C-alpha positions as CSV (number, residue, x, y, z in Angstrom):
1,M,0.1,-0.2,0.3
2,Y,1.5,2.9,-1.3
3,H,-0.7,5.7,0.9
4,P,-0.4,4.2,4.6
5,F,-2.8,5.4,7.5
6,S,-0.6,8.1,9.9
7,V,-2.4,8.6,13.1
8,A,0.1,11.6,13.3
9,E,-0.9,13.0,10.2
10,T,-3.8,12.6,10.8
11,I,-4.1,14.5,13.9
12,K,-1.9,17.1,12.3
13,T,-4.4,17.2,9.6
14,A,-7.1,17.8,12.2
15,W,-5.8,20.3,14.1
16,N,-5.4,22.4,10.6
17,V,-8.9,22.2,9.7
18,L,-9.9,23.4,13.0
19,K,-7.7,25.9,13.2
20,K,-9.2,27.4,9.8
21,N,-12.5,26.7,10.6
22,F,-13.0,27.4,14.4
23,V,-15.4,30.1,14.5
24,P,-18.1,28.2,12.5
25,L,-17.5,25.2,14.1
26,V,-17.7,27.0,17.6
27,V,-20.8,29.0,16.7
28,Y,-22.5,25.7,15.2
29,S,-21.9,23.8,18.5
30,V,-23.5,26.0,20.6
31,I,-26.6,26.1,18.5
32,S,-26.4,22.5,18.9
33,L,-26.1,22.8,22.6
34,F,-28.6,25.6,22.4
35,I,-31.3,23.0,20.8
36,N,-30.7,20.1,23.1
37,E,-30.9,22.0,26.0
38,A,-34.2,23.3,24.9
39,L,-35.5,19.9,24.2
40,D,-34.3,18.5,27.7
41,F,-36.0,22.0,29.4
42,F,-39.1,21.2,27.3
43,K,-39.5,17.6,28.5
44,E,-38.5,18.3,32.1
45,F,-40.8,21.1,32.7
46,I,-43.5,21.1,30.1
47,L,-44.4,17.9,29.1
48,L,-45.7,16.8,32.6
49,D,-48.1,14.3,31.1
50,D,-47.4,10.6,32.4
51,D,-49.2,9.0,29.9
52,L,-46.7,6.1,28.2
53,T,-47.5,6.7,24.6
54,T,-46.8,10.6,24.9
55,K,-44.1,10.4,26.4
56,L,-42.6,7.6,23.4
57,I,-43.8,9.9,20.8
58,F,-41.9,12.2,23.0
59,I,-38.8,10.4,23.1
60,S,-38.8,9.7,19.5
61,I,-38.7,12.9,18.2
62,Q,-36.1,13.9,20.2
63,L,-33.9,11.4,19.2
64,I,-34.7,12.4,15.2
65,I,-33.7,15.6,16.1
66,Q,-30.5,15.0,17.4
67,C,-29.7,12.7,14.7
68,Y,-30.5,15.5,12.8
69,I,-28.2,17.7,14.2
70,G,-25.7,15.1,14.6
71,L,-25.6,14.7,11.2
72,S,-25.7,18.6,10.3
73,F,-22.5,18.6,12.2
74,Y,-20.7,16.2,10.1
75,K,-22.1,17.2,7.1
76,L,-20.9,20.7,8.1
77,I,-17.2,19.7,8.8
78,L,-17.3,17.5,5.2
79,T,-18.3,20.5,3.4
80,L,-15.7,22.6,5.0
81,M,-12.9,20.6,4.3
82,D,-13.9,20.4,0.9
83,K,-14.5,23.7,0.6
84,E,-11.8,24.4,-1.2
85,Y,-12.5,22.5,-4.3
86,Y,-16.2,24.2,-4.7
87,E,-18.6,26.5,-3.7
88,F,-21.7,25.7,-1.2
89,E,-25.1,26.8,0.1
90,F,-26.9,26.4,3.5
91,K,-28.6,24.1,2.2
92,D,-25.4,21.7,1.4
93,I,-24.8,21.0,5.3
94,L,-28.2,19.9,5.6
95,P,-29.4,16.0,6.0
96,S,-31.9,14.5,4.2
97,F,-34.0,13.0,6.1
98,R,-33.4,9.2,4.4
99,M,-29.7,10.4,6.6
100,T,-32.3,10.7,9.4
101,L,-34.2,7.8,8.9
102,N,-30.9,6.1,8.6
103,F,-28.8,7.5,11.9
104,V,-31.7,6.9,13.5
105,I,-31.5,3.0,12.4
106,I,-28.2,2.4,13.9
107,G,-29.0,3.6,17.2
108,L,-32.1,1.1,17.7
109,L,-29.3,-1.5,16.7
110,T,-27.2,-0.4,18.9
111,G,-29.6,-0.1,21.7
112,I,-30.3,-3.8,20.1
113,L,-26.9,-4.9,21.0
114,V,-26.2,-2.9,24.7
115,L,-29.8,-5.1,25.4
116,L,-28.1,-8.1,24.2
117,L,-24.8,-7.6,26.5
118,V,-27.5,-6.9,29.4
119,I,-29.3,-10.1,29.0
120,F,-25.6,-11.7,28.6
121,Y,-24.6,-9.9,31.5
122,V,-27.3,-10.7,33.9
123,F,-27.4,-14.8,32.4
124,T,-23.5,-15.2,33.4
125,Q,-24.0,-13.8,36.7
126,R,-26.7,-15.8,37.6
127,N,-25.7,-19.1,36.5
128,I,-21.8,-19.2,35.8
129,G,-20.7,-16.5,38.1
130,Y,-19.7,-12.7,36.0
131,D,-16.1,-13.2,37.0
132,H,-13.3,-10.7,36.0
133,V,-12.9,-13.2,32.8
134,F,-16.5,-12.6,31.3
135,Q,-16.0,-9.1,32.3
136,T,-12.6,-8.7,29.9
137,I,-14.4,-10.4,27.1
138,E,-17.4,-8.3,26.9
139,L,-15.4,-4.9,26.9
140,V,-13.1,-5.9,24.7
141,F,-16.1,-7.3,22.5
142,I,-17.1,-3.6,22.9
143,L,-14.5,-1.8,21.9
144,Y,-13.5,-4.0,18.9
145,I,-17.3,-3.9,17.5
146,G,-17.5,0.0,18.6
147,L,-13.8,0.8,16.4
148,R,-14.5,-0.8,13.4
149,S,-18.5,0.3,13.3
150,I,-17.6,4.3,14.4
151,F,-17.6,5.2,11.0
152,C,-20.6,4.0,10.5
153,I,-22.4,7.6,10.4
154,C,-19.5,8.7,8.2
155,F,-20.7,7.3,5.2
156,I,-24.1,7.7,5.8
157,V,-23.8,11.4,5.6
158,D,-20.7,10.9,2.8
159,D,-21.9,8.5,0.8
160,D,-26.0,8.3,1.4
161,S,-25.7,4.7,2.4
162,S,-27.9,2.5,4.1
163,P,-27.5,1.1,7.6
164,I,-26.1,-2.4,6.9
165,E,-23.9,-0.8,3.8
166,S,-22.6,1.9,5.9
167,L,-21.6,-0.9,8.6
168,K,-20.0,-2.9,6.0
169,Q,-17.9,-0.3,4.7
170,S,-17.0,0.7,8.2
171,F,-15.6,-2.4,9.1
172,E,-13.7,-2.5,5.9
173,I,-11.9,0.8,6.0
174,T,-10.8,0.1,9.2
175,K,-9.7,-3.8,8.5
176,D,-5.9,-3.3,8.4
177,N,-6.3,-0.6,10.4
178,F,-7.4,-1.1,13.7
179,F,-4.8,-0.3,16.5
180,K,-4.3,2.9,14.3
181,T,-7.8,3.6,14.8
182,L,-7.4,2.7,18.7
183,G,-4.8,5.3,18.7
184,V,-6.7,8.4,17.1
185,F,-9.5,7.3,19.6
186,T,-7.1,6.8,22.7
187,F,-6.2,10.8,21.5
188,I,-9.4,11.8,21.5
189,I,-10.2,10.5,25.4
190,L,-6.8,12.3,26.8
191,I,-8.3,15.5,24.5
192,M,-11.7,15.5,26.5
193,I,-9.5,14.5,29.9
194,A,-7.1,17.6,29.2
195,V,-10.0,20.1,28.4
196,L,-12.1,19.1,30.9
197,I,-10.2,19.0,34.0
198,P,-8.6,22.6,33.8
199,I,-12.5,23.9,33.5
200,V,-13.2,22.0,36.3
201,V,-10.9,23.4,38.5
202,L,-11.1,26.5,37.4
203,L,-15.0,26.4,38.1
204,G,-14.5,24.5,41.3
205,L,-11.3,27.3,42.9
206,S,-14.2,30.1,41.2
207,G,-16.0,30.3,44.4
208,L,-19.2,28.7,42.9
209,D,-21.7,26.4,45.2
210,Q,-20.8,22.7,44.2
211,E,-23.6,21.4,46.2
212,K,-26.1,23.3,44.5
213,D,-27.8,21.2,41.2
214,G,-24.9,20.2,40.3
215,F,-24.6,23.7,38.5
216,I,-20.3,23.7,38.6
217,F,-20.7,20.4,36.5
218,R,-23.3,21.3,34.0
219,L,-21.4,24.6,33.1
220,A,-18.2,22.7,33.0
221,F,-20.3,20.4,30.4
222,Y,-21.1,23.2,28.6
223,C,-17.5,24.8,28.5
224,W,-15.8,21.3,27.8
225,F,-18.7,20.8,24.9
226,I,-17.9,23.9,22.9
227,L,-13.9,23.7,23.5
228,A,-13.5,19.7,22.8
229,F,-16.4,18.7,20.9
230,P,-15.8,20.3,17.6
231,F,-12.1,19.5,17.7
232,V,-12.9,15.9,18.4
233,Q,-15.3,15.8,15.2
234,V,-13.2,17.1,13.1
235,I,-10.8,14.2,14.3
236,I,-13.4,11.5,13.4
237,M,-14.3,13.0,10.2
238,V,-10.8,13.8,9.2
239,T,-9.9,10.0,10.2
240,Y,-12.8,8.6,8.3
241,R,-11.7,10.6,4.7
242,K,-7.6,9.7,5.6
243,L,-9.0,5.5,6.0
244,V,-11.1,5.8,3.1
245,Y,-8.1,6.9,0.7
246,S,-6.0,4.9,2.3
247,H,-8.0,2.1,2.1
248,L,-8.0,3.0,-2.4
249,D,-4.6,3.7,-2.4
250,V,-5.4,6.7,-4.0
251,D,-3.6,10.6,-3.0
252,D,-5.0,11.8,0.0
253,D,-7.2,15.3,-1.3
254,I,-7.2,16.4,2.8
255,A,-3.2,16.8,2.4
256,E,-4.3,20.3,0.5
257,T,-5.1,21.6,4.1
258,N,-1.9,21.5,5.3
């Protein structure tokens, strides 16, 4: 392979993409945060009906909206990465209903997998004892499946792939780069921790009442979301693009952003 995937180059490219597009990415993060908070407010303070059907309808609507926001953020990042090559309009970053539906289906499939793992946990705990061996096996399985399938959403956004097709594509591009992909996501976790800890410390030293409704931690989450979330999403999308180019063994067009 003449175009191997590189963790260092991926992170460098993601940083350059973030620097060039920091303002629109942060603005979109703020908008996304505001919409999510509005949905939570509506659910907690306005939706007082205890009817199960009403709650299920609202949860479904909330899931669709959140999937739509997530997809539009991914489309925005891809559009900003490609803007060197063509002009784009606001409508270009809006996902189609089919993309949103496919994202929802992926979410449902993930929920089914989690349910099966919970059933496995309960079964082994009650019948043969859930010791560290089974726990380790389950964690390794979750990590492996998660990393192999993580880019299915990227294919839904970029190629308008179906849920099953996107999962196959994600498994295909990560086939020979599992540990490198693991390295990228290890870096992402370190970034999240590195940004979150100073924010919590600074807010704690500011004299805010930490016991009052967890306000300090909620404020810390807002700061983390606005500062770290765009970079994390850019890294994911750049990793996706570079894995695709490496799999196809073609020149890396994202290098133009360096």
